[in-house]
C-alpha positions as CSV (number, residue, x, y, z in Angstrom):
1,M,3.9,2.3,18.4
2,S,7.5,3.2,17.7
3,A,8.6,6.5,16.3
4,A,10.3,4.6,13.4
5,N,6.9,3.1,12.7
6,T,5.1,6.5,12.7
7,D,7.7,7.9,10.2
8,T,7.5,5.1,7.7
9,L,3.7,4.8,7.8
10,A,3.8,8.5,7.2
11,R,5.9,8.1,4.0
12,M,3.6,5.3,3.0
13,R,0.6,7.1,3.5
14,S,2.0,9.9,1.5
15,A,2.9,7.8,-1.4
16,L,-0.8,6.4,-1.5
17,D,-2.2,9.8,-1.4
18,Q,0.1,10.9,-4.4
19,H,-1.1,7.6,-6.1
20,T,-4.8,8.4,-5.5
21,G,-4.4,12.0,-6.4
22,G,-2.6,10.9,-9.7
23,S,0.6,12.0,-9.5
24,L,2.4,8.8,-8.6
25,P,1.9,5.6,-10.9
26,A,0.9,2.2,-9.2
27,A,4.4,0.8,-10.0
28,E,6.0,3.7,-8.0
29,L,3.6,3.3,-5.2
30,V,4.3,-0.4,-5.1
31,K,8.0,0.2,-5.2
32,A,8.1,3.0,-2.5
33,W,6.0,0.6,-0.1
34,R,8.2,-2.3,-0.6
35,E,11.2,-0.2,0.2
36,A,9.8,1.3,3.2
37,A,8.1,-2.1,4.6
38,P,11.3,-3.5,5.9
39,A,11.8,-0.5,8.5
40,L,8.4,-1.3,10.1
41,T,8.0,-3.5,13.5
42,L,4.8,-5.1,13.0
43,P,3.4,-8.8,13.3
44,P,4.1,-10.9,10.0
45,V,0.4,-11.0,9.2
46,F,0.8,-7.2,8.2
47,G,3.6,-8.0,5.7
48,Q,1.4,-10.9,4.2
49,A,-1.5,-8.6,3.7
50,M,0.5,-5.9,2.5
51,E,2.2,-7.9,-0.3
52,E,-1.2,-9.4,-1.5
53,L,-2.7,-5.9,-1.9
54,L,0.4,-4.6,-3.7
55,R,-0.1,-7.7,-6.1
56,R,-3.4,-7.0,-6.6
57,L,-2.8,-3.2,-7.4
58,E,0.0,-4.4,-9.8
59,M,-2.5,-6.7,-11.5
60,S,-5.0,-4.0,-11.9
61,A,-2.7,-1.6,-13.3
62,V,-1.6,-4.2,-15.9
63,F,-5.0,-5.4,-17.0
64,A,-7.9,-3.1,-18.0
65,Q,-10.3,-2.4,-15.3
66,D,-13.1,-4.7,-17.0
67,S,-10.9,-7.6,-17.2
68,C,-9.4,-7.4,-13.6
69,S,-11.6,-9.1,-10.8
70,F,-10.7,-6.0,-8.5
71,S,-10.4,-2.3,-9.2
72,S,-7.4,-0.3,-8.4
73,T,-9.6,2.0,-6.4
74,A,-11.1,-0.7,-4.2
75,V,-7.2,-1.8,-3.6
76,T,-6.1,1.7,-2.8
77,D,-8.7,1.8,-0.4
78,Q,-7.7,-1.4,1.2
79,L,-4.3,-0.1,1.7
80,G,-5.5,2.8,3.3
81,R,-7.3,0.5,5.9
82,W,-4.1,-1.3,6.1
83,L,-2.3,1.9,7.0
84,D,-5.0,2.5,9.8
85,K,-4.7,-1.1,11.2
86,A,-0.7,-0.8,11.1
87,A,-0.9,2.5,12.9
88,T,-2.8,0.9,15.9
89,A,-0.7,-2.6,15.9
C-alpha cells in the first residue's frame, strides 16, 4: 500500500473515530470521507462500496432509527471494516 493511502486512510479512520465518539456529526464524517477518497489508489469497487455506506449513513442520520432499515451504528461498523480492507488492498 502506498504512503499516500496510509495517510489518507488514517485521516478517514480518525474522522470515523471522532464520529463514533460523538464529536463529529454524520454529515461532517461523510464530507471528510468524500474529500479524502480521491487521494486513494484503490480498485473501483472500494469507491462504490464506500459511497453506498456513506449514503446509508446519511439516510440513518435523516430518519429516526426506528424508521430506517439499518442503524447508524451498523453502518459505522461497516465503514470500519471498509477501512481495514482498504488498508490491505
